[in-house]
N, CA and C of each residue as an Amber inpcrd file, in Angstrom:
protein
   693
 124.2330000 112.8150000 138.6310000 124.2160000 112.4240000 140.0430000
 125.5250000 111.7380000 140.3990000 126.1360000 112.1160000 141.5430000
 127.3720000 111.5100000 141.9860000 127.0860000 110.4990000 143.0910000
 127.8070000 109.3910000 143.0990000 127.5900000 108.3370000 144.0580000
 128.7680000 108.2440000 145.0210000 128.4700000 107.8450000 146.2670000
 129.5010000 107.6890000 147.2760000 130.1490000 106.3050000 147.1450000
 131.4860000 106.2350000 147.1830000 132.1640000 104.9590000 147.0080000
 131.9930000 104.0100000 148.1920000 131.6000000 104.5350000 149.3670000
 131.4750000 103.6890000 150.5560000 130.3390000 102.6820000 150.4270000
 129.3770000 102.9770000 149.5710000 128.2400000 102.0970000 149.3510000
 128.3580000 101.5300000 147.9500000 127.9650000 100.2680000 147.7710000
 128.0930000  99.6580000 146.4500000 127.2800000 100.4340000 145.4280000
 127.7590000 100.4390000 144.2050000 127.0910000 101.1610000 143.1380000
 125.6490000 100.6720000 142.9650000 125.4470000  99.3700000 143.0330000
 124.1080000  98.8140000 142.8780000 123.1640000  99.3340000 143.9480000
 123.6440000  99.3730000 145.1950000 122.8210000  99.8790000 146.3050000
 122.5030000 101.3570000 146.1120000 123.4690000 102.1140000 145.6190000
 123.2480000 103.5400000 145.4010000 122.1820000 103.7670000 144.3320000
 122.2320000 102.9800000 143.2750000 121.2250000 103.0990000 142.2200000
 119.8550000 102.7270000 142.7730000 119.8080000 101.6350000 143.5500000
 118.5430000 101.2000000 144.1370000 117.9910000 102.2580000 145.0830000
 118.8660000 102.8650000 145.8980000 118.4150000 103.9020000 146.8310000
 117.8870000 105.1140000 146.0770000 118.5830000 105.4810000 145.0010000
 118.1510000 106.6310000 144.2020000 116.7780000 106.3880000 143.5740000
 116.6260000 105.2510000 142.9250000 115.3410000 104.9350000 142.2980000
 114.2520000 104.7430000 143.3560000 114.6450000 104.1680000 144.4900000
 113.6790000 103.9740000 145.5660000 113.1130000 105.2910000 146.0550000
 113.9410000 106.3050000 146.1990000 113.4570000 107.6210000 146.6290000
 112.5480000 108.2380000 145.5770000 112.8510000 108.0010000 144.3150000
 111.9870000 108.5050000 143.2590000 110.5840000 107.8930000 143.3750000
 110.5290000 106.6300000 143.7760000 109.2360000 105.9460000 143.9320000
 108.5490000 106.3890000 145.2190000 109.2940000 106.4040000 146.3200000
 108.7230000 106.7630000 147.6230000 108.0960000 108.1460000 147.5780000
 108.7600000 109.0910000 146.9460000 108.2660000 110.4610000 146.9240000
 107.4060000 110.7780000 145.7100000 106.9850000 109.7320000 144.9930000
 105.9850000 109.9050000 143.9490000 106.4750000 110.4710000 142.6430000
 107.7820000 110.5690000 142.4860000 108.2900000 111.0870000 141.2080000
 108.2540000 110.0150000 140.1260000 108.2470000 108.7520000 140.5410000
 107.9530000 107.6370000 139.6400000 106.6040000 107.0840000 140.0640000
 105.6160000 107.2270000 139.2150000 104.2380000 106.9180000 139.5700000
 103.9360000 105.4190000 139.4990000 102.9540000 104.9620000 140.2970000
 102.5370000 103.5500000 140.2330000 102.1490000 103.1490000 138.8100000
 102.6250000 101.9930000 138.3750000 102.3170000 101.4980000 137.0440000
 103.2780000 101.9490000 135.9690000 104.1390000 102.9240000 136.2900000
 105.0820000 103.3950000 135.2670000 106.2300000 102.4130000 135.1020000
 106.7330000 102.3190000 133.8940000 107.8010000 101.3610000 133.5710000
 109.1600000 102.0030000 133.7730000 110.0720000 101.2540000 134.3580000
 111.4460000 101.7190000 134.5470000 112.3070000 101.0850000 133.4680000
 112.8130000 101.8870000 132.5790000 113.5800000 101.3880000 131.4490000
 115.0640000 101.3470000 131.7990000 115.6220000 100.1490000 131.7670000
 117.0140000  99.9530000 132.1690000 117.9650000 100.8500000 131.3790000
 117.7900000 100.8820000 130.0680000 118.7110000 101.6350000 129.2150000
 118.6440000 103.1300000 129.5170000 117.4450000 103.6360000 129.7240000
 117.2670000 105.0620000 130.0230000 117.8860000 105.4210000 131.3640000
 117.6490000 104.5890000 132.3720000 118.2180000 104.8430000 133.6980000
 119.7430000 104.7910000 133.6400000 120.2760000 103.7920000 132.9360000
 121.7270000 103.6660000 132.8130000 122.3330000 104.9080000 132.1720000
 121.6630000 105.4250000 131.1400000 122.1510000 106.6270000 130.4760000
 122.0760000 107.8500000 131.3650000 120.9620000 108.0020000 132.0810000
 120.7820000 109.1640000 132.9590000 121.7800000 109.1950000 134.1060000
 122.1390000 108.0230000 134.6120000 123.0340000 107.9470000 135.7650000
 124.4770000 107.6390000 135.3860000 124.7200000 107.4330000 134.0960000
 126.0700000 107.1110000 133.6060000 126.6230000 105.8600000 134.2850000
 125.7970000 104.8190000 134.3100000 126.2010000 103.5310000 134.8770000
 125.8800000 102.4460000 133.8590000 126.3400000 101.2310000 134.1300000
 126.0890000 100.1420000 133.2010000 124.6610000  99.6250000 133.3330000
 124.1840000  99.0370000 132.2650000 122.8420000  98.4540000 132.2910000
 122.7750000  97.2780000 133.2650000 123.8770000  96.5540000 133.3890000
 123.9180000  95.4450000 134.3320000 123.7390000  95.9100000 135.7720000
 124.3490000  97.0570000 136.1120000 124.2070000  97.6000000 137.4640000
 122.7600000  98.0010000 137.7360000 122.1180000  98.5590000 136.7230000
 120.7090000  98.9440000 136.8660000 119.8530000  97.6990000 137.0630000
 120.1520000  96.6600000 136.2950000 119.3730000  95.4160000 136.4000000
 119.4870000  94.8290000 137.8120000 120.6880000  94.8620000 138.3780000
 120.8780000  94.3590000 139.7410000 120.1400000  95.2420000 140.7530000
 120.1440000  96.5490000 140.5050000 119.4370000  97.4670000 141.4040000
 117.9310000  97.2070000 141.3800000 117.4190000  96.8520000 140.2220000
 115.9800000  96.5730000 140.1080000 115.5990000  95.3360000 140.9210000
 116.4970000  94.3790000 141.0080000 116.2300000  93.1920000 141.8200000
 116.1390000  93.5760000 143.3000000 116.9620000  94.5270000 143.7180000
 116.8910000  95.0190000 145.0970000 115.5580000  95.7210000 145.3340000
 115.1410000  96.5420000 144.3860000 113.8710000  97.2640000 144.5160000
 112.6880000  96.3060000 144.5570000 112.8040000  95.1950000 143.8450000
 111.7390000  94.1910000 143.8950000 111.6590000  93.5850000 145.2970000
 112.8120000  93.3260000 145.9050000 112.8290000  92.7890000 147.2660000
 112.2920000  93.8070000 148.2750000 112.3820000  95.0700000 147.9310000
 111.8670000  96.1280000 148.8080000 110.3940000  96.4310000 148.5310000
 109.7950000  95.6740000 147.6420000 108.3610000  95.7830000 147.3410000
 107.9790000  97.1390000 146.7260000 108.9120000  97.7250000 145.9960000
 108.6360000  98.9970000 145.3340000 108.3330000  98.8190000 143.8470000
 108.7810000  97.7150000 143.2610000 108.5150000  97.4510000 141.8500000
 108.1200000  95.9850000 141.6650000 107.5810000  95.7100000 140.5120000
 107.3510000  94.3360000 140.0740000 108.1170000  94.1370000 138.7730000
 108.7440000  92.9840000 138.6280000 109.4180000  92.6550000 137.3770000
 108.5410000  91.6490000 136.6440000 107.9500000  92.1250000 135.5560000
 106.9510000  91.3560000 134.8240000 107.5590000  90.7970000 133.5410000
 107.3960000  89.4970000 133.2710000 107.9430000  88.9120000 132.0340000
 107.4710000  89.6560000 130.7940000 108.4040000  89.9130000 129.8850000
 108.1590000  90.5790000 128.5980000 107.7360000  92.0450000 128.7340000
 107.6760000  92.5370000 129.9630000 107.3620000  93.9490000 130.1390000
 108.4520000  94.6770000 130.9030000 109.1190000  93.9830000 131.8000000
 110.2040000  94.5910000 132.5680000 109.7550000  95.0950000 133.9280000
 110.4970000  96.0610000 134.4380000 110.2490000  96.5860000 135.7740000
 109.1590000  97.6490000 135.7470000 108.1890000  97.4880000 136.6300000
 107.0640000  98.4180000 136.7230000 106.8860000  98.8160000 138.1850000
 106.6840000 100.0930000 138.4380000 106.4510000 100.5650000 139.8030000
 105.1740000  99.9310000 140.3380000 105.2660000  99.3000000 141.4950000
 104.1110000  98.5920000 142.0470000 102.9860000  99.5680000 142.3870000
 101.7790000  99.0840000 142.2570000 100.6010000  99.9120000 142.5160000
 100.2550000  99.8960000 144.0000000  99.5350000 100.9290000 144.4340000
  99.0700000 101.0070000 145.8160000  97.5630000 101.2160000 145.8170000
  96.8520000 100.1680000 145.4640000  95.4030000 100.2110000 145.4770000
  94.9040000  99.8950000 146.8880000  93.5860000  99.9880000 147.0700000
  93.0010000  99.8270000 148.3950000  93.3970000  98.4990000 149.0340000
  93.2660000  97.4090000 148.2850000  93.5780000  96.0960000 148.8400000
  95.0440000  95.9920000 149.2110000  95.9300000  96.4770000 148.3510000
  97.3550000  96.4100000 148.6250000  97.7170000  97.2240000 149.8680000
  97.1100000  98.4130000 149.9850000  97.3880000  99.2600000 151.1490000
  96.9380000  98.5790000 152.4310000  95.7250000  98.0440000 152.4240000
  95.1920000  97.3880000 153.6170000  96.0420000  96.1890000 154.0230000
  96.4030000  95.3620000 153.0520000  97.2020000  94.1770000 153.3550000
  98.5860000  94.5560000 153.8750000  99.1910000  95.5430000 153.2250000
 100.5330000  95.9520000 153.6410000 100.5120000  96.5440000 155.0460000
  99.5600000  97.4070000 155.3270000  99.5000000  98.0590000 156.6370000
  99.3450000  97.0390000 157.7550000  98.5240000  96.0300000 157.5190000
  98.3220000  94.9930000 158.5330000  99.6290000  94.2630000 158.8210000
 100.3340000  93.8810000 157.7640000 101.5960000  93.1700000 157.9300000
 102.6610000  94.0560000 158.5590000 102.8090000  95.2640000 158.0440000
 103.8750000  96.1520000 158.5040000 103.6960000  96.5230000 159.9700000
 102.4520000  96.7130000 160.3970000 102.1980000  97.0310000 161.7980000
 102.6420000  95.8870000 162.6980000 102.3320000  94.6520000 162.3120000
 102.6890000  93.5080000 163.1500000 104.2050000  93.2990000 163.1880000
 104.8680000  93.5410000 162.0660000 106.3310000  93.4130000 162.0480000
 106.9620000  94.4740000 162.9530000 106.4180000  95.6810000 162.9220000
 106.9200000  96.7320000 163.8020000 106.6940000  96.3890000 165.2650000
 105.5350000  95.8200000 165.5780000 105.2630000  95.4080000 166.9600000
 106.3220000  94.4100000 167.4200000 106.5840000  93.3980000 166.6010000
 107.6050000  92.4090000 166.9460000 108.9540000  93.0800000 167.1900000
 109.2960000  93.9970000 166.3110000 110.5850000  94.6750000 166.3820000
 110.7210000  95.5010000 167.6580000 109.7690000  96.3940000 167.8740000
 109.8990000  97.3070000 169.0030000 109.6550000  96.6150000 170.3460000
 108.8320000  95.5850000 170.3710000 108.6500000  94.8160000 171.6080000
 109.9500000  94.1050000 171.9870000 110.6430000  93.5650000 170.9880000
 111.9420000  92.9330000 171.2730000 112.9290000  93.9550000 171.8360000
 112.8940000  95.1750000 171.3050000 113.7790000  96.2140000 171.8270000
 113.3720000  96.6060000 173.2470000 112.0600000  96.6940000 173.4800000
 111.5760000  97.0740000 174.8050000 111.9280000  96.0350000 175.8630000
 112.1270000  94.8050000 175.4420000 112.4590000  93.7360000 176.3870000
 113.9310000  93.7650000 176.8110000 114.7290000  94.5770000 176.1340000
 116.1580000  94.6650000 176.4540000 116.3590000  95.6140000 177.6300000
 116.8630000  95.1020000 178.7190000 117.1300000  95.9300000 179.8850000
 118.3120000  96.8590000 179.5910000 118.1420000  98.1010000 180.0120000
 119.1840000  99.1160000 179.8090000 119.5750000  99.2410000 178.3340000
 118.5580000  99.2650000 177.4760000 118.7930000  99.4700000 176.0450000
 119.4530000 100.8290000 175.8120000 120.4980000 100.8430000 175.0060000
 121.1650000 102.0960000 174.6530000 120.3110000 102.8160000 173.6130000
 119.6030000 103.8490000 174.0430000 118.6780000 104.5560000 173.1500000
 119.2710000 105.8570000 172.6020000 120.5710000 106.0490000 172.7960000
 121.1830000 107.2990000 172.3380000 121.0540000 107.4780000 170.8270000
 121.0410000 106.3630000 170.0830000 120.9470000 106.4590000 168.6230000
 119.6070000 106.9490000 168.1240000 118.5940000 106.9380000 168.9820000
 117.2750000 107.4100000 168.5880000 117.1360000 108.9330000 168.7300000
 118.0570000 109.5430000 169.4690000 117.9110000 110.9670000 169.7900000
 118.0880000 111.8740000 168.5690000 119.0810000 111.5640000 167.7450000
 119.3190000 112.3910000 166.5580000 118.1450000 112.3420000 165.5800000
 117.5740000 111.1580000 165.2950000 116.3820000 111.1340000 164.4430000
 115.2220000 111.9420000 165.0210000 115.0430000 111.8910000 166.3550000
 113.9700000 112.6760000 166.9720000 114.2150000 114.1730000 166.8050000
 115.4550000 114.5760000 166.9470000 115.7980000 115.9850000 166.7500000
 115.5160000 116.4000000 165.2990000 115.8620000 115.5100000 164.3680000
 115.5940000 115.7980000 162.9540000 114.0870000 115.8840000 162.6900000
 113.3030000 115.0520000 163.3630000 111.8420000 115.1330000 163.2220000
 111.3190000 116.4740000 163.7130000 111.8790000 116.9360000 164.8390000
 111.4660000 118.2380000 165.3560000 111.7430000 119.3500000 164.3630000
 112.8940000 119.2940000 163.7180000 113.2310000 120.2970000 162.7060000
 112.3130000 120.1790000 161.4930000 111.9520000 118.9280000 161.1530000
 111.0460000 118.7130000 160.0230000 109.6650000 119.2720000 160.3210000
 109.2250000 119.1590000 161.5730000 107.9330000 119.7340000 161.9720000
 107.9620000 121.2480000 161.7970000 109.0380000 121.8630000 162.2930000
 109.1580000 123.3210000 162.2020000 109.1560000 123.7930000 160.7560000
 109.8900000 123.0790000 159.9120000 109.9820000 123.4660000 158.5080000
 108.9350000 122.8370000 157.6220000 108.0710000 121.9860000 158.2060000
 107.0610000 121.2530000 157.4340000 107.7180000 120.5960000 156.2140000
 108.7910000 119.8870000 156.4980000 109.6120000 119.2560000 155.4560000
 109.3450000 117.7510000 155.4760000 108.5480000 117.2770000 154.5340000
 108.1520000 115.8750000 154.5270000 109.3250000 114.9550000 154.2000000
 110.1840000 115.3600000 153.2880000 111.3500000 114.5410000 152.9440000
 112.2190000 114.3280000 154.1790000 112.4840000 115.4020000 154.9130000
 113.2930000 115.2970000 156.1220000 112.6040000 114.4340000 157.1720000
 111.2870000 114.5320000 157.2550000 110.5420000 113.7300000 158.2250000
 110.6690000 112.2400000 157.9150000 110.5140000 111.8760000 156.6580000
 110.5990000 110.4640000 156.2920000 112.0250000 109.9370000 156.4330000
 113.0070000 110.7700000 156.1290000 114.3970000 110.3600000 156.3360000
 114.6620000 110.1080000 157.8230000 114.1030000 110.9610000 158.6760000
 114.2790000 110.8010000 160.1220000 113.5620000 109.5510000 160.6210000
 112.4100000 109.2480000 160.0420000 111.7000000 108.0300000 160.4270000
 112.5190000 106.7890000 160.0810000 113.1400000 106.7980000 158.9140000
 113.9820000 105.6640000 158.5400000 115.1670000 105.5440000 159.4990000
 115.7540000 106.6750000 159.8690000 116.8830000 106.6550000 160.8020000
 116.4460000 106.1220000 162.1690000 115.2220000 106.4280000 162.5830000
 114.6910000 105.9320000 163.8510000 114.5500000 104.4080000 163.8010000
 113.9960000 103.9070000 162.7040000 113.9120000 102.4560000 162.5220000
 115.3010000 101.8230000 162.6220000 116.2430000 102.3970000 161.9030000
 117.5780000 101.8120000 161.8040000 118.3320000 101.8300000 163.1330000
 117.9830000 102.7770000 164.0050000 118.7400000 102.9500000 165.2470000
 118.6840000 101.7210000 166.1420000 117.6180000 100.9580000 166.0630000
 117.4910000  99.7990000 166.9270000 118.0050000  98.5040000 166.3380000
 118.2800000  98.4780000 165.0530000 118.6720000  97.2350000 164.3910000
 119.9350000  96.5820000 164.9740000 120.9520000  97.3620000 165.3670000
 122.1500000  96.7170000 165.9300000 121.8790000  95.9180000 167.2160000
 120.7650000  96.2060000 167.8900000 120.4570000  95.5390000 169.1550000
 119.4340000  94.4160000 168.9890000 118.9700000  94.1960000 167.7850000
 117.8550000  93.2760000 167.5750000 118.2320000  91.8240000 167.8090000
 119.3810000  91.4020000 167.3230000 119.8290000  90.0150000 167.4830000
 118.8170000  89.0160000 166.9210000 118.2470000  89.3720000 165.7910000
 117.2800000  88.5010000 165.1060000 117.4350000  88.7460000 163.6080000
 118.2410000  87.9160000 162.9620000 118.5740000  88.1270000 161.5530000
 117.3340000  88.1460000 160.6760000 116.4220000  87.2150000 160.9030000
 115.2660000  87.0820000 160.0220000 114.3100000  88.2610000 160.1610000
 114.0360000  88.6720000 161.3910000 113.1700000  89.8250000 161.5920000
 113.8130000  91.0850000 161.0220000 115.1110000  91.2260000 161.2340000
 115.8080000  92.3900000 160.6830000 115.7570000  92.4200000 159.1710000
 115.9060000  91.2470000 158.5510000 115.8510000  91.1680000 157.0930000
 114.4670000  91.5250000 156.5700000 113.4330000  91.0040000 157.2260000
 112.0610000  91.3230000 156.8250000 111.7900000  92.8110000 156.9930000
 112.2170000  93.3600000 158.1140000 111.9820000  94.7790000 158.3790000
 112.6780000  95.6550000 157.3430000 113.9270000  95.3350000 157.0300000
 114.6590000  96.1100000 156.0160000 113.9660000  96.0650000 154.6610000
 113.3400000  94.9230000 154.3520000 112.6350000  94.8040000 153.0790000
 111.3300000  95.5690000 153.0390000 110.7450000  95.8210000 154.2130000
 109.4430000  96.4820000 154.2610000 109.5140000  97.9910000 154.4980000
 110.5860000  98.4650000 155.1040000 110.6760000  99.8830000 155.4610000
 110.4880000 100.8100000 154.2540000 111.1410000 100.5600000 153.0960000
 110.9270000 101.4750000 151.9610000 109.4600000 101.5710000 151.5430000
 108.7640000 100.4370000 151.4860000 107.3380000 100.4760000 151.1410000
 106.5470000 101.1820000 152.2320000 106.9900000 101.0410000 153.4960000
 106.3350000 101.7450000 154.5820000 106.4910000 103.2480000 154.4580000
 107.6530000 103.7030000 154.0380000 107.8760000 105.1330000 153.8360000
 107.0570000 105.6450000 152.6520000 106.9270000 104.8130000 151.6630000
 106.1040000 105.1890000 150.5020000 104.6530000 105.3790000 150.9260000
 104.1580000 104.4800000 151.7590000 102.7930000 104.6060000 152.2580000
 102.6600000 105.8470000 153.1390000 103.6940000 106.1220000 153.9590000
 103.6640000 107.3070000 154.8120000 103.6040000 108.5820000 153.9780000
 104.3050000 108.5770000 152.8460000 104.2570000 109.7430000 151.9540000
 102.8560000 109.9250000 151.3840000 102.2030000 108.8170000 151.0500000
 100.8260000 108.8900000 150.5610000  99.9050000 109.4260000 151.6480000
 100.0590000 108.9190000 152.8770000  99.2170000 109.3720000 153.9880000
  99.3930000 110.8600000 154.2570000 100.6130000 111.3540000 154.0780000
 100.9080000 112.7590000 154.3530000 100.2530000 113.6990000 153.3550000
  99.7560000 113.1690000 152.2470000  99.0510000 114.0010000 151.2650000
  97.6340000 114.3450000 151.7360000  97.1470000 113.6370000 152.7500000
  95.7910000 113.8620000 153.2330000  95.7260000 115.1650000 154.0370000
  94.6140000 115.8600000 153.9260000  94.4650000 117.1490000 154.6160000
  94.5140000 117.0110000 156.1280000  94.2090000 115.8360000 156.6560000
  94.1990000 115.6370000 158.1110000  95.5570000 115.2140000 158.6700000
  96.5510000 115.0600000 157.8100000  97.8780000 114.6770000 158.2930000
  98.4910000 115.8190000 159.0910000  99.1090000 115.4830000 160.2280000
  99.7890000 116.4630000 161.0660000 101.2310000 116.0190000 161.3030000
 102.1700000 116.8580000 160.9370000 103.5820000 116.5640000 161.1730000
 103.8410000 116.2680000 162.6440000 103.2210000 117.0580000 163.5220000
 103.5080000 116.9400000 164.9460000 103.0600000 115.5940000 165.5140000
 102.0280000 114.9860000 164.9260000 101.5740000 113.6770000 165.3970000
 102.6720000 112.6260000 165.2340000 103.3940000 112.7140000 164.1210000
 104.4860000 111.7750000 163.8740000 105.5890000 111.9480000 164.9020000
 105.9250000 113.1870000 165.2160000 106.9450000 113.4530000 166.2260000
 106.5000000 112.9350000 167.5910000 105.2750000 113.2280000 167.9680000
 104.7770000 112.8000000 169.2810000 104.7560000 111.2790000 169.4010000
 104.3750000 110.6160000 168.3280000 104.3460000 109.1510000 168.3480000
 105.7360000 108.5840000 168.6220000 106.7320000 109.0740000 167.9180000
 108.0760000 108.5420000 168.0870000 108.6580000 108.9150000 169.4520000
 108.2920000 110.0820000 169.9760000 108.7340000 110.4460000 171.3190000
 108.1320000 109.4880000 172.3520000 106.8420000 109.2030000 172.2030000
 106.1800000 108.2790000 173.1260000 106.7270000 106.8660000 172.9850000
 107.0280000 106.4710000 171.7570000 107.5720000 105.1400000 171.5170000
 108.9430000 104.9950000 172.1700000 109.7730000 106.0110000 172.0480000
 111.0940000 105.9600000 172.6690000 110.9690000 105.8660000 174.1870000
 110.0550000 106.6210000 174.7540000 109.8410000 106.5680000 176.2060000
 109.4180000 105.1630000 176.6390000 108.5620000 104.5310000 175.8540000
 108.1190000 103.1660000 176.1690000 109.2770000 102.1870000 176.0690000
 110.1510000 102.3690000 175.0920000 111.3220000 101.5030000 174.9580000
 112.2450000 101.6540000 176.1690000 112.4500000 102.8960000 176.5820000
 113.3490000 103.1490000 177.7050000 112.8070000 102.5680000 179.0050000
 111.4770000 102.5270000 179.1270000 110.8490000 102.0310000 180.3500000
 110.4530000 100.5540000 180.2590000 110.8730000  99.9010000 179.1620000
 110.5810000  98.4720000 178.9610000 109.0840000  98.1730000 179.0300000
 108.2730000  99.0620000 178.4540000 106.8190000  98.9150000 178.4920000
 106.3310000  98.2390000 177.2090000 106.3810000  96.9300000 177.2050000
 106.0390000  96.1890000 175.9950000 104.5680000  96.3880000 175.6070000
 103.6730000  96.3910000 176.5700000 102.2540000  96.5970000 176.2700000
 102.0170000  97.9730000 175.6690000 102.6810000  98.9830000 176.2180000
 102.5540000 100.3480000 175.7010000 103.0740000 100.4370000 174.2730000
 104.1610000  99.7310000 173.9870000 104.7060000  99.6960000 172.6290000
 103.6580000  99.1660000 171.6580000 103.0150000  98.0690000 172.0100000
 101.9890000  97.4930000 171.1400000 100.8730000  98.4920000 170.8760000
 100.4150000  99.1500000 171.9380000  99.3200000 100.1090000 171.8090000
  99.7050000 101.2600000 170.8870000 100.8940000 101.7890000 171.0750000
 101.3420000 102.9250000 170.2660000 101.4840000 102.5550000 168.7940000
 102.1280000 101.4280000 168.5320000 102.3620000 101.0240000 167.1460000
 101.0440000 100.7610000 166.4280000 100.1320000 100.0470000 167.0740000
  98.8480000  99.7550000 166.4340000  98.0370000 101.0230000 166.2060000
  98.0360000 101.9290000 167.1880000  97.2520000 103.1590000 167.0500000
  97.7950000 104.0460000 165.9340000  99.1020000 104.2280000 165.9140000
  99.6740000 105.1190000 164.9010000  99.5390000 104.5400000 163.5070000
  99.8300000 103.2480000 163.3720000  99.7340000 102.6340000 162.0510000
  98.2880000 102.5510000 161.5750000  97.3450000 102.3860000 162.5000000
  95.9340000 102.4100000 162.1230000  95.5240000 103.7660000 161.5760000
  96.0330000 104.8010000 162.2200000  95.7450000 106.1670000 161.7570000
  96.3620000 106.4080000 160.3740000  97.6010000 105.9750000 160.2070000
  98.2810000 106.1740000 158.9210000  97.5770000 105.4010000 157.8090000
  97.0950000 104.2160000 158.1360000  96.3530000 103.4140000 157.1610000
  95.1070000 104.1610000 156.6890000  94.3630000 104.7530000 157.6210000
  93.1470000 105.4800000 157.2600000  93.4560000 106.6640000 156.3500000
  94.5270000 107.3890000 156.6650000  94.8980000 108.5330000 155.8350000
  95.3010000 108.0900000 154.4310000  96.1030000 107.0200000 154.3560000
  96.5460000 106.5220000 153.0470000  95.3610000 106.0290000 152.2280000
  94.4520000 105.2950000 152.8650000  93.2590000 104.8190000 152.1550000
  92.3900000 105.9840000 151.7170000  92.3240000 107.0180000 152.5470000
  91.5360000 108.1910000 152.1850000  92.0390000 108.8490000 150.9280000
  93.3680000 108.9110000 150.7760000  93.9360000 109.4960000 149.5570000
  93.7580000 108.5730000 148.3630000  93.8500000 107.2730000 148.5950000
  93.7850000 106.3310000 147.4730000  92.3910000 106.2390000 146.8790000
  91.3610000 106.5750000 147.6520000  89.9850000 106.4870000 147.1510000
  89.3480000 107.8650000 147.0420000  90.1920000 108.8640000 146.8340000
  89.6620000 110.2030000 146.6000000  89.3890000 110.9820000 147.8640000
  90.1490000 110.6690000 148.9460000  89.9770000 111.4050000 150.1880000
  90.5090000 112.8190000 150.0650000  90.4640000 113.5400000 151.1810000
  90.8470000 114.9470000 151.1600000  92.3530000 115.1010000 151.0640000
  92.7920000 115.7590000 150.0130000  94.2110000 116.0230000 149.8440000
  94.5970000 117.2630000 150.6240000  95.8960000 117.3950000 150.8850000
  96.4090000 118.5840000 151.5520000  96.2610000 119.7910000 150.6340000
  96.4340000 120.9820000 151.2060000  96.2890000 122.2010000 150.4130000
  97.2800000 122.2400000 149.2600000  98.5410000 121.8220000 149.5260000
  99.5560000 121.8480000 148.4660000  99.2190000 120.8650000 147.3590000
  98.6900000 119.6880000 147.7180000  98.3140000 118.7110000 146.7040000
  97.1020000 119.1660000 145.9120000  96.1710000 119.8630000 146.5710000
  95.0250000 120.3830000 145.8360000  95.4800000 121.4150000 144.8210000
  96.4700000 122.2360000 145.2280000  97.0120000 123.2320000 144.2990000
  97.6960000 122.5570000 143.1150000  98.4650000 121.4890000 143.4050000
  99.1340000 120.7470000 142.3360000  98.1090000 120.1660000 141.3800000
  96.9820000 119.6690000 141.9240000  95.9540000 119.0710000 141.0780000
  95.3540000 120.1090000 140.1420000  95.1650000 121.3260000 140.6710000
  94.5900000 122.3750000 139.8120000  95.5560000 122.7490000 138.6960000
  96.8510000 122.7590000 139.0190000  97.8430000 123.1560000 138.0300000
  97.9700000 122.1280000 136.9160000  97.7580000 120.8490000 137.2500000
  97.9420000 119.7990000 136.2540000  96.6430000 119.3850000 135.5900000
  95.5510000 119.9530000 136.0050000  94.2470000 119.5670000 135.4400000
  94.1250000 120.0370000 134.0010000
């Protein structure tokens, strides 16, 4: 894997490992071995150790004494608690944006276009990347260091939960696109109440889908096929 010099090496390692966790290639409870990762990526063990600290702040791993870094679990209680918190943080974020008169929303347009393409291609990776870009588009206008810091720490875990929810048979790509289109319209019209309604409704739906998968709910057709192949 090649890394871009514009971003620090530690951040690049953290982003790489984070995507492995978000998209389920590193399973909950699995141990991340510093030496193995360093060898696979041709980086120093110290850089990997620093990257793991970033992943811990992003709530994707736990660093356990005498055991090391372990991918955090997503059990029913953890999902419920996280969804409640993440929804409220999003409400705070988007309501603050909606309160800005003449907010420059041009940065949200490209992520929406990418979501539309993801719907057409049924590309979940592209959809989640576009969702992250949508979140990021408003950060320059937030003017709230603490909320921005909290949001940045929660977004990766939020994408991980979204990936879990998308495994459910009732997940619809188009619902995600419609939600973000409606949210952008509410931001442009300074409709703070509408923002609250949209965020709570969408996150409530995503919570139900994620919980459904975590307790043996209906998986998507592709996931059912994967289950048969690995059984």
